Structure formats: C-alpha cells, structure tokens
C-alpha positions in Angstrom: -94.7 93.9 227.5 -95.9 94.1 223.9 -95.1 91.6 221.2 -91.9 92.6 219.4 -93.7 92.2 216.0 -96.2 94.9 217.0 -93.4 97.4 217.6 -91.5 97.0 214.3 -93.8 97.8 211.4 -91.5 97.6 208.4 -87.9 98.3 207.2 -87.1 101.5 205.4 -85.3 100.8 202.1 -83.8 103.9 200.4 -80.4 104.7 199.0 -79.4 106.5 202.2 -80.4 103.5 204.4 -78.6 101.1 202.1 -75.4 103.1 202.7 -75.9 102.9 206.5 -76.2 99.1 206.3 -72.5 98.9 205.6 -71.9 100.4 209.1 -74.4 97.8 210.6 -77.1 100.5 211.0 -80.7 99.5 210.0 -83.7 101.7 209.7 -87.3 100.7 210.6 -90.7 102.3 210.8 -91.9 101.7 214.4 -95.0 102.4 216.4 -95.3 106.0 217.4 -95.6 105.3 221.1 -92.6 102.8 221.2 -89.5 103.9 223.2 -85.8 103.1 222.5 -85.7 100.3 225.0 -88.7 98.5 223.5 -87.3 98.9 220.0 -83.9 97.5 221.0 -85.6 94.5 222.7 -87.8 93.9 219.6 -84.8 93.9 217.2 -82.8 91.6 219.5 -85.7 89.1 219.8 -86.8 89.0 216.2 -83.4 89.0 214.4 -81.2 87.4 217.2 -78.6 90.2 217.1 -77.1 92.5 219.8 -78.1 96.2 219.6 -75.6 98.9 220.5 -77.8 102.0 220.2 -81.1 103.2 218.9 -81.8 106.6 217.5 -85.4 107.7 216.9 -87.1 110.5 214.9 -90.7 111.6 214.6 -91.4 112.2 211.0 -94.2 114.7 210.2 -96.7 113.8 207.5 -96.3 115.7 204.2 -98.9 118.1 202.8 -100.4 116.6 199.6 -103.0 118.1 197.2 -105.3 116.6 194.6 -106.8 119.6 192.8 -108.4 121.9 195.3 -108.4 119.3 198.1 -105.6 119.3 200.6 -104.6 116.7 203.1 -101.7 115.3 205.1 -100.0 111.9 204.9 -99.9 110.2 208.2 -97.1 111.0 210.6 -94.7 108.2 211.6 -91.7 107.3 213.7 -88.4 106.2 212.4 -85.7 104.2 214.3 -82.1 103.7 213.3 -80.7 100.7 215.1 -76.9 100.2 215.4 -75.6 96.7 215.9 -72.5 95.8 217.9 -69.3 95.0 215.9 -69.5 91.2 216.6 -73.2 90.9 215.6 -74.1 89.2 212.3 -75.9 91.3 209.7 -79.7 91.2 209.5 -80.7 88.8 206.8 -83.9 90.5 205.7 -82.1 93.3 204.1 -79.8 91.2 201.8 
C-alpha cells in the first residue's frame, strides 16, 4: 500500500470548492492512478475524519499558446471527498 501523502497532491481552492465546503465536501488533486478506495483511506489517515463517498474526474490539460508555439498543460485527476455528518471539518481549509 502506498503512503497516503503520495496519493493526495494538494487541495483545490476556488469559489466553487469553497461553497462545497459548507456541505463537508473537499476537493483535492490526486495521483492519476489512484482509485477511490485509496483516496478515501488517505484522507481518513491524514485528517482523522470519516469519509462517506469519493467522486473522481480526470481533467484534460488545456491547450495553451505562446506566439506560434502550442502546447498542452498537464492532465490531472480531481477527487471530491464527502465526509460523514458526524465528522469534524478538515482544518487545513480554514
């Protein structure tokens, strides 16, 4: 089993994810090959909370240009983690 800190890369902080935090849903950038079970175990171990569900999405890298040169930003995986009703909020986002 992998180290939980290798699975979670960083949190996603946007206006939309801040609105989800009121419903105890937290968004993370995770490793591309991580599955929902590994993500749930990683969040439970690192933050000491109980995970209700995990939703994942593969985000495709955007096309960017600098003059005549084109390239793509890297693709990444996003996970939205829902906590149980009796779990405490995650401290890192506050």
